[in-house]
C-alpha positions as CSV (number, residue, x, y, z in Angstrom):
1,X,-22.2,12.8,-1.5
2,X,-21.5,16.2,-2.8
3,X,-19.9,16.0,-6.2
4,X,-18.0,18.7,-8.1
5,X,-18.0,18.3,-11.9
6,X,-15.6,20.6,-13.6
7,X,-14.4,20.7,-17.2
8,X,-10.7,20.2,-17.8
9,X,-9.3,21.7,-21.0
10,X,-6.1,20.3,-22.5
11,X,-4.1,21.6,-25.4
12,X,-4.3,19.3,-28.4
13,X,-0.5,18.7,-28.7
14,X,1.3,19.2,-25.4
15,X,-1.3,17.9,-22.9
16,X,-0.4,20.8,-20.7
17,X,-3.3,22.3,-18.7
18,X,-4.3,25.8,-19.6
19,X,-3.5,28.2,-16.8
20,X,-6.3,28.2,-14.3
21,X,-6.9,28.8,-10.6
22,X,-6.5,25.6,-8.6
23,X,-9.8,24.1,-7.4
24,X,-8.5,23.9,-3.9
25,X,-5.5,25.5,-2.1
26,X,-3.2,23.1,-0.2
27,X,-3.9,24.6,3.2
28,X,-2.5,23.2,6.4
29,X,-4.6,20.5,8.1
30,X,-4.4,18.3,11.1
31,X,-3.8,14.6,10.8
32,X,-3.6,12.0,13.6
33,X,-0.5,9.9,13.9
34,X,0.5,7.3,16.5
35,X,3.2,7.7,19.2
36,X,4.0,4.5,21.1
37,X,6.1,5.3,24.1
38,X,9.2,3.3,25.0
39,X,9.0,2.5,28.7
40,X,12.2,2.3,30.6
41,X,13.5,-1.1,31.4
42,X,12.7,-0.9,35.1
43,X,9.0,-0.9,34.3
44,X,9.1,-4.5,32.9
45,X,6.4,-6.4,34.8
46,X,5.1,-3.3,36.5
47,X,1.4,-2.5,36.9
48,X,0.4,0.6,35.0
49,X,-2.3,2.4,36.9
50,X,-3.1,5.9,35.7
51,X,-2.0,8.6,33.3
52,X,-2.5,12.4,33.7
53,X,-1.2,15.4,31.8
54,X,-0.3,18.7,33.6
55,X,-0.6,22.2,32.3
56,X,2.9,22.1,30.8
57,X,1.8,19.0,28.8
58,X,4.1,16.8,30.8
59,X,2.7,13.2,30.8
60,X,2.8,11.5,34.2
61,X,2.4,7.7,34.5
62,X,1.5,6.2,37.9
63,X,2.7,2.6,38.4
64,X,3.2,0.3,41.3
65,X,7.0,1.0,41.0
66,X,6.6,4.8,41.4
67,X,5.9,7.8,39.3
68,X,7.2,8.1,35.7
69,X,7.1,10.9,33.1
70,X,7.9,11.6,29.5
71,X,11.3,13.0,28.9
72,X,11.4,12.9,25.1
73,X,8.8,12.6,22.4
74,X,8.4,8.8,22.8
75,X,10.2,7.8,26.1
76,X,8.9,7.3,29.6
77,X,11.3,7.1,32.6
78,X,11.2,7.5,36.3
79,X,10.5,11.0,37.6
80,X,13.7,12.0,39.5
81,X,13.4,15.7,39.5
82,X,12.3,16.1,43.1
83,X,14.8,14.2,45.1
84,X,12.8,13.5,48.3
85,X,9.9,12.2,46.1
86,X,11.8,10.2,43.5
87,X,11.9,7.0,45.6
88,X,8.3,7.3,47.0
89,X,5.4,5.5,45.4
90,X,2.2,7.6,45.2
91,X,-1.1,6.1,46.0
92,X,-2.7,8.4,43.5
93,X,-2.0,11.5,41.4
94,X,-4.3,14.1,39.9
95,X,-4.1,17.5,38.1
96,X,-6.0,20.4,39.5
97,X,-9.1,21.5,37.7
98,X,-8.4,24.4,35.3
99,X,-4.9,25.2,36.6
100,X,-3.4,21.8,35.8
101,X,-1.0,21.6,38.7
102,X,0.1,18.1,39.6
103,X,-0.9,16.8,43.1
104,X,0.4,13.7,44.8
105,X,-1.3,11.5,47.3
106,X,1.0,9.3,49.4
107,X,0.3,6.8,52.1
108,X,0.7,9.5,54.8
109,X,0.5,12.9,53.1
110,X,-0.7,14.9,50.1
111,X,1.1,17.7,48.4
112,X,1.9,19.7,45.3
113,X,5.1,21.3,44.1
114,X,3.1,24.3,42.8
115,X,2.6,27.4,45.0
116,X,6.2,27.2,46.1
117,X,5.4,23.8,47.7
118,X,3.4,25.3,50.6
119,X,0.5,22.9,50.1
120,X,1.4,19.7,51.9
121,X,-0.3,17.9,54.7
122,X,0.4,14.8,56.8
123,X,-2.6,12.5,57.0
124,X,-3.4,9.2,58.9
125,X,-1.3,6.5,57.2
126,X,-3.2,4.3,54.7
127,X,-6.5,6.0,55.2
128,X,-6.9,7.5,51.7
129,X,-6.1,6.2,48.2
130,X,-7.7,8.8,45.8
131,X,-7.3,12.6,45.4
132,X,-9.2,15.3,43.5
133,X,-8.6,19.1,43.5
134,X,-11.0,21.7,42.2
135,X,-9.9,25.1,40.8
136,X,-10.5,26.8,44.2
137,X,-7.8,24.6,45.8
138,X,-10.5,22.5,47.5
139,X,-9.2,18.9,47.9
140,X,-11.2,15.7,48.2
141,X,-9.6,12.6,49.6
142,X,-11.2,9.1,49.3
143,X,-10.7,6.0,51.3
144,X,-12.5,2.7,51.3
145,X,-15.5,4.0,53.2
146,X,-14.7,7.6,54.2
147,X,-13.8,10.8,52.5
148,X,-12.7,14.2,53.6
149,X,-12.5,17.7,52.2
150,X,-9.7,20.2,52.7
151,X,-9.1,23.8,51.8
152,X,-5.5,23.6,50.9
153,X,-4.2,22.2,54.2
154,X,-7.2,23.0,56.5
155,X,-9.6,20.1,57.0
156,X,-13.2,21.0,56.2
157,X,-15.2,17.9,56.9
158,X,-15.1,14.1,57.0
159,X,-18.1,12.0,55.8
160,X,-19.1,8.6,54.5
161,X,-18.9,7.6,50.8
162,X,-22.1,6.7,48.8
163,X,-23.1,3.0,48.7
164,X,-21.8,1.0,45.8
165,X,-18.5,0.3,44.2
166,X,-16.5,3.3,43.1
167,X,-16.2,3.4,39.3
168,X,-14.9,6.9,38.8
169,X,-14.6,10.2,40.6
170,X,-14.1,13.6,39.0
171,X,-14.3,17.3,39.5
172,X,-16.2,19.6,37.2
173,X,-17.1,23.3,37.7
174,X,-15.7,23.1,41.2
175,X,-18.1,20.3,42.1
176,X,-17.0,16.7,43.0
177,X,-18.8,13.7,41.4
178,X,-18.8,10.1,42.4
179,X,-19.9,7.3,40.1
180,X,-21.0,3.8,41.0
181,X,-22.5,1.1,38.6
182,X,-26.0,2.2,39.8
183,X,-25.9,5.9,40.4
184,X,-24.1,9.3,40.0
185,X,-23.6,11.4,43.1
186,X,-22.5,15.0,43.6
187,X,-21.0,16.5,46.7
188,X,-23.1,19.4,47.8
189,X,-22.2,21.2,51.1
190,X,-20.2,18.1,52.2
191,X,-23.1,15.8,51.6
192,X,-23.6,13.4,48.7
193,X,-26.7,14.0,46.5
194,X,-27.9,11.3,44.2
195,X,-28.5,13.1,40.9
196,X,-29.1,10.1,38.6
197,X,-29.9,6.4,38.8
198,X,-29.2,3.7,36.2
199,X,-27.6,0.3,35.7
200,X,-24.3,-0.9,34.5
201,X,-22.6,2.5,34.5
202,X,-18.9,2.4,33.6
203,X,-17.6,5.9,32.9
204,X,-18.4,9.6,32.9
205,X,-17.2,12.9,31.5
206,X,-18.5,16.5,31.6
207,X,-19.3,19.3,29.3
208,X,-21.2,22.6,30.0
209,X,-24.5,21.7,31.7
210,X,-24.2,18.0,30.7
211,X,-22.8,14.7,32.0
212,X,-22.0,12.1,29.5
213,X,-22.4,8.6,31.0
214,X,-20.9,5.4,29.6
215,X,-22.3,2.0,30.3
216,X,-21.7,-1.6,29.3
217,X,-24.0,-1.2,26.4
218,X,-23.5,2.4,25.1
219,X,-23.6,5.9,26.3
220,X,-26.2,8.7,26.9
221,X,-26.3,12.3,28.2
222,X,-28.1,13.8,31.2
223,X,-28.7,17.3,32.4
224,X,-26.1,18.1,35.0
225,X,-28.6,19.8,37.3
226,X,-31.7,17.7,37.1
227,X,-30.2,14.3,36.2
228,X,-32.8,13.9,33.4
229,X,-31.8,12.3,30.1
230,X,-31.3,14.7,27.3
231,X,-29.9,12.2,24.8
232,X,-31.1,8.6,24.7
233,X,-28.6,5.8,24.9
234,X,-26.6,5.2,21.7
235,X,-25.2,1.7,21.4
236,X,-24.3,1.9,17.7
237,X,-20.7,2.3,18.6
238,X,-17.5,0.7,17.4
239,X,-17.5,-1.1,20.8
240,X,-20.6,-0.6,22.9
241,X,-19.0,-1.6,26.2
242,X,-17.3,1.6,27.3
243,X,-14.5,1.6,29.8
244,X,-13.7,5.3,29.8
245,X,-14.9,8.7,28.5
246,X,-13.1,12.0,28.0
247,X,-14.4,15.3,26.8
248,X,-11.4,17.2,25.3
249,X,-12.5,20.6,24.0
250,X,-15.4,19.8,21.6
251,X,-14.3,16.2,21.1
252,X,-15.8,13.2,22.9
253,X,-13.4,10.3,23.3
254,X,-14.2,6.7,24.3
255,X,-12.1,4.0,25.7
256,X,-12.9,0.3,25.5
257,X,-11.4,-3.2,25.9
258,X,-11.0,-3.2,22.1
259,X,-9.6,0.2,21.2
260,X,-10.5,3.9,21.4
261,X,-12.8,6.0,19.3
262,X,-13.8,9.6,18.7
263,X,-17.3,10.9,18.0
264,X,-17.4,12.9,14.8
265,X,-20.4,14.4,13.0
266,X,-22.3,11.5,11.6
267,X,-19.7,8.8,12.4
268,X,-17.1,7.5,14.8
269,X,-13.4,7.4,14.2
270,X,-11.8,4.2,15.4
271,X,-8.3,3.8,16.8
272,X,-7.4,0.2,17.3
273,X,-4.8,-2.4,16.3
274,X,-1.0,-2.0,16.0
275,X,-1.2,1.1,13.8
276,X,-2.5,3.0,16.8
277,X,-2.0,1.0,20.1
278,X,0.5,-1.4,21.5
279,X,-2.6,-3.4,22.6
280,X,-6.3,-2.8,22.3
281,X,-7.4,-2.7,25.9
282,X,-7.5,0.9,27.0
283,X,-7.6,1.5,30.8
284,X,-7.1,5.2,31.0
285,X,-7.0,8.3,28.8
286,X,-6.0,11.9,29.1
287,X,-5.6,15.0,26.9
288,X,-3.0,17.7,26.5
289,X,-3.5,21.3,25.7
290,X,-3.1,20.7,21.9
291,X,-5.9,18.1,21.8
292,X,-3.6,15.1,21.6
293,X,-5.0,12.1,23.4
294,X,-2.9,9.8,25.6
295,X,-4.1,6.2,25.9
296,X,-2.9,3.8,28.6
297,X,-3.1,0.1,28.2
298,X,-2.0,-2.6,30.7
299,X,1.3,-2.9,29.0
300,X,2.1,0.4,27.3
301,X,1.4,4.1,26.7
302,X,0.3,5.5,23.4
303,X,-0.7,8.9,22.0
304,X,-2.9,10.0,19.2
305,X,-0.9,13.0,18.2
306,X,-2.3,15.6,15.7
307,X,0.3,17.0,13.4
308,X,-0.3,20.0,11.3
309,X,0.9,19.4,7.8
310,X,0.2,20.0,4.1
311,X,-0.2,17.6,1.2
312,X,3.1,19.0,-0.2
313,X,5.0,18.2,3.0
314,X,3.6,14.7,3.1
315,X,4.7,14.2,-0.5
316,X,8.2,15.5,0.3
317,X,8.5,13.0,3.2
318,X,7.4,10.1,1.2
319,X,9.6,11.0,-1.8
320,X,12.6,11.2,0.5
321,X,11.8,7.9,2.2
322,X,11.4,6.1,-1.1
323,X,14.9,7.2,-2.2
324,X,16.4,6.2,1.2
325,X,14.6,3.0,1.9
326,X,12.6,1.6,-1.1
327,X,14.7,1.6,-4.3
328,X,15.7,-1.8,-5.7
329,X,17.5,-1.6,-9.1
330,X,15.1,1.3,-10.0
331,X,12.1,-0.6,-8.9
332,X,10.1,0.8,-6.0
333,X,10.0,-2.1,-3.5
334,X,8.1,-3.0,-0.4
335,X,10.2,-3.4,2.8
336,X,10.1,-6.5,4.9
337,X,11.0,-6.1,8.6
338,X,12.8,-8.5,10.8
339,X,12.0,-6.3,13.8
340,X,8.6,-4.6,13.3
341,X,9.0,-0.9,12.4
342,X,12.8,-0.9,12.5
343,X,14.1,0.0,9.0
344,X,17.6,-1.1,10.1
345,X,16.4,-4.7,9.9
346,X,14.5,-4.3,6.6
347,X,15.2,-6.0,3.3
348,X,13.6,-5.1,0.0
349,X,11.3,-7.6,-1.7
350,X,10.8,-8.5,-5.3
351,X,7.2,-8.8,-6.4
352,X,5.3,-10.3,-9.3
353,X,4.0,-6.8,-10.1
354,X,7.2,-4.8,-9.7
355,X,6.5,-3.2,-13.1
356,X,3.0,-2.2,-12.0
357,X,3.9,-0.8,-8.6
358,X,6.9,1.1,-9.9
359,X,4.8,2.7,-12.6
360,X,3.0,4.6,-9.8
361,X,6.3,6.1,-8.7
362,X,7.8,6.8,-12.1
363,X,4.6,8.5,-13.4
364,X,4.4,10.5,-10.2
365,X,7.8,11.9,-11.0
366,X,6.8,12.6,-14.6
367,X,3.8,14.6,-13.4
368,X,6.1,16.2,-10.8
369,X,8.5,17.3,-13.5
370,X,5.6,18.7,-15.6
371,X,4.6,20.8,-12.6
372,X,7.9,21.9,-11.1
373,X,10.5,21.5,-13.8
374,X,12.8,20.0,-11.1
375,X,15.8,18.3,-12.7
376,X,15.8,15.7,-9.9
377,X,12.3,14.6,-10.8
378,X,13.3,14.1,-14.4
379,X,16.4,12.2,-13.2
380,X,14.3,9.9,-11.0
381,X,11.9,9.2,-13.9
382,X,14.7,8.2,-16.3
383,X,16.4,6.1,-13.7
384,X,13.3,4.0,-13.2
385,X,12.5,3.9,-17.0
386,X,16.0,2.3,-17.5
387,X,14.6,-0.5,-15.3
388,X,11.7,-0.9,-17.6
389,X,14.1,-1.2,-20.5
390,X,16.1,-3.8,-18.6
391,X,12.9,-5.9,-18.3
392,X,13.1,-6.3,-22.0
393,X,16.9,-6.8,-22.4
394,X,17.5,-9.1,-19.5
395,X,15.8,-12.1,-21.1
396,X,16.5,-13.7,-24.5
397,X,13.1,-13.2,-26.0
398,X,12.3,-10.5,-28.6
399,X,10.0,-7.8,-27.1
400,X,8.9,-9.9,-24.1
401,X,9.0,-7.9,-20.9
402,X,10.1,-9.8,-17.7
403,X,8.0,-9.4,-14.6
404,X,11.1,-8.4,-12.5
405,X,14.7,-9.4,-12.0
406,X,17.2,-10.1,-9.3
407,X,20.8,-11.1,-8.8
408,X,21.4,-14.8,-9.5
409,X,21.0,-17.2,-6.6
410,X,18.7,-15.3,-4.4
411,X,15.5,-16.9,-5.7
412,X,15.8,-20.7,-5.9
413,X,13.6,-23.5,-7.2
414,X,10.7,-21.2,-8.4
415,X,8.9,-22.1,-11.7
416,X,8.6,-18.5,-12.8
417,X,12.3,-17.6,-12.3
418,X,14.9,-18.3,-15.0
419,X,18.6,-17.6,-15.3
420,X,19.4,-14.7,-17.6
421,X,22.0,-14.9,-20.5
422,X,24.0,-12.7,-18.2
423,X,24.9,-15.4,-15.6
424,X,24.9,-13.1,-12.7
425,X,21.1,-12.4,-13.1
426,X,17.8,-14.1,-12.9
427,X,14.5,-12.9,-14.4
428,X,10.9,-13.7,-13.8
429,X,8.5,-14.7,-16.5
430,X,4.7,-15.3,-16.8
431,X,4.2,-11.5,-17.3
432,X,0.6,-10.4,-17.1
433,X,-1.7,-7.7,-18.2
434,X,-1.1,-5.9,-14.9
435,X,2.4,-5.2,-16.0
436,X,1.4,-4.5,-19.6
437,X,-0.8,-1.5,-18.7
438,X,1.9,-0.2,-16.5
439,X,4.3,-0.2,-19.5
440,X,1.8,1.8,-21.5
441,X,1.1,4.3,-18.7
442,X,4.8,4.8,-18.1
443,X,5.6,5.3,-21.7
444,X,2.7,7.8,-22.2
445,X,3.7,10.0,-19.3
446,X,7.4,9.8,-20.3
447,X,6.4,10.9,-23.8
448,X,4.1,13.6,-22.6
449,X,6.3,15.2,-19.9
450,X,9.8,13.9,-19.6
451,X,11.3,13.1,-23.1
452,X,12.6,16.4,-24.6
453,X,15.0,15.5,-27.4
454,X,14.4,13.5,-30.6
455,X,16.7,10.8,-29.1
456,X,14.7,10.6,-25.9
457,X,11.4,10.4,-27.8
458,X,12.9,7.6,-29.9
459,X,13.9,5.8,-26.8
460,X,10.3,5.7,-25.5
461,X,9.0,4.8,-29.0
462,X,11.4,1.9,-29.3
463,X,10.3,0.5,-25.9
464,X,6.6,0.6,-26.9
465,X,7.3,-0.7,-30.4
466,X,9.1,-3.8,-29.1
467,X,6.3,-4.8,-26.7
468,X,3.4,-4.2,-29.2
469,X,5.3,-5.9,-32.0
470,X,5.8,-8.9,-29.8
471,X,2.1,-9.0,-29.1
472,X,1.2,-8.7,-32.8
473,X,3.8,-11.2,-34.0
474,X,2.7,-13.7,-31.3
475,X,-0.9,-13.8,-32.3
476,X,-1.9,-11.3,-29.7
477,X,-0.3,-13.0,-26.7
478,X,2.6,-12.6,-24.4
479,X,4.6,-15.7,-25.3
480,X,7.1,-16.9,-22.6
481,X,10.4,-18.9,-22.9
482,X,8.4,-22.1,-23.1
483,X,6.7,-20.9,-26.3
484,X,3.3,-20.7,-24.6
485,X,1.1,-17.7,-23.8
486,X,1.4,-16.5,-20.2
487,X,-1.7,-17.0,-18.1
488,X,-2.9,-13.4,-18.1
489,X,-1.0,-11.9,-21.2
490,X,-3.8,-12.6,-23.7
491,X,-5.4,-10.3,-26.2
492,X,-6.4,-12.8,-28.8
493,X,-10.2,-13.0,-29.5
494,X,-10.2,-16.7,-28.7
495,X,-9.6,-15.6,-25.1
496,X,-10.9,-12.1,-25.0
497,X,-14.3,-12.8,-26.5
498,X,-14.9,-15.9,-24.4
499,X,-14.0,-14.5,-21.0
500,X,-16.7,-12.0,-19.9
501,X,-14.7,-10.5,-17.1
502,X,-11.7,-9.6,-19.4
503,X,-13.6,-8.8,-22.6
504,X,-14.0,-5.1,-22.0
505,X,-10.7,-4.7,-20.1
506,X,-8.4,-6.5,-22.4
507,X,-10.0,-4.9,-25.5
508,X,-9.3,-1.5,-24.0
509,X,-5.8,-2.6,-23.1
510,X,-5.0,-3.6,-26.7
511,X,-6.5,-0.6,-28.4
512,X,-4.7,1.7,-25.9
513,X,-1.4,0.1,-26.7
514,X,-1.9,0.2,-30.5
515,X,-2.9,3.8,-30.3
516,X,0.1,4.7,-28.3
517,X,2.5,2.7,-30.5
518,X,1.1,4.4,-33.6
519,X,1.5,7.9,-32.1
520,X,5.0,7.3,-30.9
521,X,6.4,5.4,-33.9
522,X,4.2,6.4,-36.8
523,X,4.1,2.8,-38.0
524,X,0.9,2.2,-40.0
525,X,0.6,-1.4,-38.8
526,X,-0.4,-0.3,-35.3
527,X,-3.2,1.9,-36.6
528,X,-4.5,-0.6,-39.2
529,X,-4.4,-3.4,-36.7
530,X,-6.3,-1.3,-34.1
531,X,-9.1,-0.6,-36.5
532,X,-9.2,-4.1,-37.8
533,X,-9.5,-5.7,-34.3
534,X,-12.1,-3.1,-33.3
535,X,-14.2,-4.0,-36.3
536,X,-13.5,-7.7,-37.1
537,X,-13.1,-8.9,-33.5
538,X,-15.6,-6.5,-32.0
539,X,-13.1,-4.9,-29.6
540,X,-14.7,-1.4,-30.0
541,X,-18.1,-2.8,-29.0
542,X,-16.3,-4.7,-26.1
543,X,-14.9,-1.4,-24.9
544,X,-18.3,0.3,-25.0
545,X,-20.0,-2.5,-23.1
546,X,-21.8,-0.9,-20.2
547,X,-20.5,-1.9,-16.8
548,X,-24.0,-2.5,-15.6
549,X,-24.3,-5.4,-18.0
550,X,-21.1,-6.9,-16.7
551,X,-22.2,-6.4,-13.1
552,X,-25.6,-7.9,-13.9
553,X,-23.9,-11.0,-15.4
554,X,-21.6,-11.4,-12.4
555,X,-24.6,-11.2,-10.1
556,X,-26.3,-13.9,-12.0
557,X,-23.4,-16.3,-11.8
558,X,-22.4,-15.4,-8.2
559,X,-19.1,-13.6,-9.0
560,X,-17.9,-10.5,-7.4
561,X,-16.2,-7.3,-8.6
562,X,-12.4,-7.6,-9.3
563,X,-11.0,-4.5,-7.7
564,X,-7.6,-5.2,-9.2
565,X,-9.2,-4.6,-12.6
566,X,-10.1,-1.1,-11.5
567,X,-6.4,-0.5,-11.1
568,X,-5.8,-1.6,-14.6
569,X,-8.8,0.2,-16.1
570,X,-8.0,3.7,-15.0
571,X,-4.4,4.0,-16.3
572,X,-5.7,2.4,-19.5
573,X,-8.3,5.2,-19.8
574,X,-5.5,7.8,-19.6
575,X,-3.7,6.2,-22.6
576,X,-6.9,5.4,-24.4
577,X,-8.2,9.0,-24.2
578,X,-5.1,11.0,-24.7
579,X,-3.8,8.9,-27.7
580,X,-7.2,8.4,-29.4
581,X,-6.9,8.2,-33.2
582,X,-9.7,10.8,-33.6
583,X,-12.2,12.9,-31.7
584,X,-15.1,10.5,-32.4
585,X,-13.2,7.8,-30.5
586,X,-12.3,10.2,-27.8
587,X,-15.9,11.2,-27.3
588,X,-16.9,7.6,-27.0
589,X,-14.1,6.9,-24.5
590,X,-15.4,9.8,-22.4
591,X,-18.7,7.9,-22.0
592,X,-17.2,4.7,-20.7
593,X,-14.7,6.5,-18.4
594,X,-17.5,8.6,-16.9
595,X,-19.7,5.5,-16.4
596,X,-16.9,3.7,-14.6
597,X,-16.0,6.7,-12.5
598,X,-19.6,7.0,-11.3
599,X,-19.5,3.4,-10.1
600,X,-16.4,4.1,-8.1
601,X,-17.7,7.2,-6.3
602,X,-18.5,5.3,-3.0
603,X,-14.8,4.4,-2.7
604,X,-13.8,8.1,-2.4
605,X,-10.5,7.4,-4.2
606,X,-8.4,10.4,-5.1
607,X,-6.7,8.4,-7.9
608,X,-9.9,7.3,-9.7
609,X,-11.2,10.9,-9.4
610,X,-8.0,12.3,-10.9
611,X,-7.9,9.9,-13.8
612,X,-11.5,10.9,-14.5
613,X,-10.8,14.6,-14.2
614,X,-7.8,14.2,-16.6
615,X,-10.0,12.7,-19.2
616,X,-13.7,13.5,-18.8
617,X,-13.5,16.6,-16.6
618,X,-15.5,14.9,-13.8
619,X,-14.3,15.0,-10.2
620,X,-15.6,14.5,-6.7
621,X,-13.4,17.2,-5.2
622,X,-14.4,16.7,-1.6
623,X,-13.5,13.0,-1.7
624,X,-10.3,13.7,-3.6
625,X,-9.1,16.1,-0.9
626,X,-10.3,13.8,1.9
627,X,-8.4,10.8,0.6
628,X,-5.2,12.8,0.0
629,X,-5.4,14.3,3.5
630,X,-6.3,11.1,5.3
631,X,-3.8,8.9,3.5
632,X,-1.6,7.4,6.2
633,X,1.7,8.9,7.1
634,X,2.6,5.5,8.7
635,X,2.9,3.1,5.8
636,X,3.3,-0.1,7.7
637,X,0.9,-2.9,6.6
638,X,-0.9,-3.4,9.9
639,X,-3.6,-6.0,10.4
640,X,-7.0,-4.4,11.1
641,X,-10.4,-5.6,12.3
642,X,-13.7,-3.7,11.9
643,X,-16.3,-6.4,11.4
644,X,-17.3,-6.3,15.0
645,X,-18.2,-2.7,15.0
646,X,-21.8,-1.7,15.9
647,X,-21.6,1.8,14.5
648,X,-21.3,0.8,10.8
649,X,-24.3,0.8,8.5
650,X,-23.9,-2.6,6.8
651,X,-25.1,-3.3,3.4
652,X,-26.5,-6.7,2.1
653,X,-24.1,-8.8,0.0
654,X,-23.5,-7.3,-3.4
655,X,-21.4,-7.8,-6.5
656,X,-19.1,-4.8,-5.7
657,X,-18.5,-6.2,-2.2
658,X,-19.4,-2.8,-0.7
659,X,-19.9,-3.9,2.9
660,X,-20.8,-0.5,4.5
661,X,-22.7,2.6,3.4
662,X,-19.7,4.8,4.0
663,X,-16.1,3.9,3.3
664,X,-13.9,3.8,6.4
665,X,-11.0,6.3,7.0
666,X,-7.7,5.1,5.6
667,X,-6.4,5.0,9.1
668,X,-9.0,2.3,10.0
669,X,-8.3,0.1,7.0
670,X,-5.5,-2.1,5.8
671,X,-2.9,-0.5,3.6
672,X,-3.2,-1.5,-0.1
673,X,-2.0,-0.4,-3.5
674,X,-5.3,0.6,-5.0
675,X,-5.8,-3.0,-6.1
676,X,-8.0,-4.2,-3.2
677,X,-11.5,-3.5,-2.0
678,X,-11.4,-0.4,0.3
679,X,-14.6,-1.8,1.9
680,X,-12.9,-4.8,3.3
681,X,-13.4,-4.6,7.0
682,X,-10.7,-7.0,8.2
683,X,-7.3,-8.0,7.0
684,X,-3.8,-6.8,6.5
685,X,-0.3,-8.2,7.1
686,X,0.3,-10.0,10.4
687,X,4.0,-10.0,9.6
688,X,5.1,-6.4,9.5
689,X,5.8,-4.9,6.1
690,X,5.9,-1.4,4.8
691,X,4.7,0.1,1.5
692,X,6.7,2.8,-0.2
693,X,4.0,5.5,-0.5
694,X,4.0,5.8,-4.3
695,X,0.3,5.1,-3.8
696,X,0.0,8.6,-2.5
697,X,2.6,10.3,-4.8
698,X,0.8,9.5,-8.0
699,X,-2.6,11.1,-7.1
700,X,-0.8,14.0,-5.4
701,X,1.3,15.0,-8.4
702,X,-1.6,14.3,-10.8
703,X,-3.7,16.7,-8.6
704,X,-0.9,19.3,-8.9
705,X,-0.6,18.9,-12.6
706,X,-4.3,19.0,-13.2
707,X,-4.6,22.2,-11.1
708,X,-6.8,20.5,-8.5
709,X,-4.5,21.7,-5.7
710,X,-1.8,24.3,-5.7
């Protein structure tokens, strides 16, 4: 993996980047999105047979109920434009080679509406059921046993078909080709010539001088003239049993009974599941002039559409959608559909980690304000910060932050939910370290970028002061309404130094919080306590513990890496580094951040890269841009399955749970909030839900602030 390591220089006081040329411009790029066509009601129960796209990029769908076409971006209805044809049911349709004119084959005639409609010919009824047209207006008609050629309307010859079941027939470079499971034939001077023999052939497509042949166990390439193999069979495919092939420009597409896929340099891109298709069995495929791919299943029509966008336009859409659909009392909330994909039926959900997830949005707006100075970004940041303050004030405990809150009566009979002193509200307890680090990250970015007046600075300081004072006064625990420490809110050495998995992380949490509290309040207790626990409790040594030693220990006892901890580590690093008491500590923090960043490189995470760049100066620029560009535009939580794929280089079981040598595209993986393993091959939500997209906004605006992109 190519890595770009670049030094980031920050001013000592304001944390603003010194003017520099961005590492990469935000240039337009193409990203695939899914279009699932709505079929008109009269197609219910119909047999969907074939799809073609003409030279005007009109999509035509052949069914047993007649010919249908697209009228709008995502709607298919019956083709009524030619009145004498609208009630007729074609036996077949095709588009002419190169010219792209639509031709119809009916039970008793063939015709086209091109050339002023002069090409039409009556034929013996029921004799032919397939039509092809080359670029010189030569027409080939197929029946069950016989075929005939025509020059426009003049018959040239009639002859028998090759032996074997017809799998596919196509025209390329004016020549007609006929594929059976055992052989490929070409029509030369009105005679069939066998140019290649094989077994279990299922599909074909063409490119200059070559034929790509699909089979039930892979694909290979032959010379179009000699029929000799020029590429051996490749069966390391997402799905080796191929049902269709399509060469679209320089791109080779595959259809299968379990999705579609695209050949890319060094890998395949897999389009399957509800994110891309209404069902996985693909029975036909076609391409338009823009390189979009239309995929027909037995029950629906889908398109892989390439949209040209920029990272900025993606951020703008997500920001607007969050404000319209995902705000709950200042929290950024996940949406829960009653009807999949229909926001009109969605409700917003509370979550144990509302504080954590909302921190991604709030801090994104803080970075946005630092970059643009837009008043609306500052407003959004303060609106959500008010929610964080409410987490403290809604419960009766001093300095204890609630997990989340909701109007009274919505959540019933849940052990973590309690009625607030304000009778109209309920709050959720058992607050964990996930929320704690979110509070620190939020306060630090508000202090750095958003708070401008002494009163605003004081507001941030009071917030951090209350939380850190609660921790100190409660023997380094979050203590809930029952007087007991919460399950995960523990920074006392009795817990920290006896739990290997949390020793390093919780030590870093605590020191980051004490550093931040000292910087914001100036209270000596936070500084003195920080140095005391680093020395007496060994928390500095805990922080400096190499990850390799933790990984080795987990390997010995059979544990696996907690990817949720990564999500807590990196925001902690931001606070730990930028609010370090002195340069010696800062230099030491750089070492541990760099070590962790290097472990995370296979994940190709833009966010981990940007946290590293904003502290150590290290970045994998290529992966950062790749992740930002490939981040899904469609934020629904689809279920995915990749474990069956034969194209993936699988790794043996390991502590980090890295299943494959290369991480899959985000469009092939389940959606998650940076807290799950990106190497998980299967999973997702069977019940449709939608994330807000703050998972993208934070790395995007960090990249803008750190001058990674313009």
